[in-house]
Phi, psi and omega in degrees: 000014192288336193260050182288149352285154182232122175277120189235142175259132180255110184294152171300155181107188182264116175263118182300163189294139181205163182225164177235130172303324180259140166293150175200173179240133177255116178249113188286130184248340178205155176068213182177172178192171178257129170255131167236105190218194183298336175271351184128188188241134170204147174278128183238156178214184184308134187091355181269149181237135178239126174263123181251119169265166184307140177060009168290145180244154179201164167230154178236151176228113191246136181284178182303330182283346179079189180206161168228146178222149179244125180262128184230154181297158175299143173288166177288342170265146184277134181250160168295173183286325185230153183197184181211148171226161185267310186264085180301312191299326186287325178293320177289311167317311178289327178298331191291335185235343183205094181297323177297321186292324189293307184305316177294322176289330171298313179300323184287332180261010182286120165254120192285145171224160183263177173310133178283339186284144178225012174281171188298318170305331182283319184290321181297309188305312181302322181291317180294324174305321186276359180099008178311129182245013176304143171304140185292327176309324177289320180299317179300321183293313186297321167282358173081027181238165168285159182297319186295323173296318186298309183295317181290315184292324180294317189288328174298322189272314185262349172086012178200157186286160179297332174301305177296323177298317182294317181292321176289325167306320177293317184301307185300322185289324189281335190300316171299326177297341181291349179267004173272181181265002180295151172301153182289330177297314179296318179301316183302314186286321179295331187251016161091012173282155184290327175194182182298315179299325177294320176291321180296318175298313181299312184300307188294331175288334179267321187256346184085358185228147179266166193306315179309319179292319177290326187284335178288326183219076192267099182288336177301344186290335178231356184278138172304000000 
């Protein structure tokens, strides 16, 4: 996503779960699709905004009409995951000559909205993203499901198992903490990893870099 802005055609069908190392903002300018990602699930259409932060993952399900989006840099202020704006034409026109100005204008016009899903997979995803450490068997019992049904159903909606979703949420949560003075072992305990080695393997698997590299040059200290 380094050559922003990018006017992108979203083809009909399912785009499997994927992630980008660089954060960006997707402004839907025509058509629509369903996004199911780390911030939840929502059907979006023209005027909707989806904020993707670094290393967040998502999948898309797009109807036959397809969609068009304008991808912009993250603004300097932190926005919620989903939002809406009114004046699409003005933002598109600004982006053509000044993507950063378009991004800041989008932030000023941004009206936050929540994820649209309210089924049990959405409730579970929100809890896992908050760091809920309850055993998944308890969640399954709460929803009147078997553990196997819970895992399969969640995977169909979000493209990943609940266990993996929780692990990835922990990795994204701990990255800003690497800018602090706390020891890596203490951070591992605080963020729910089995131990420091488990945290190290998880961070490297998702970001391609070990915790020490992030600590030496941590962009999450100041990045939205």
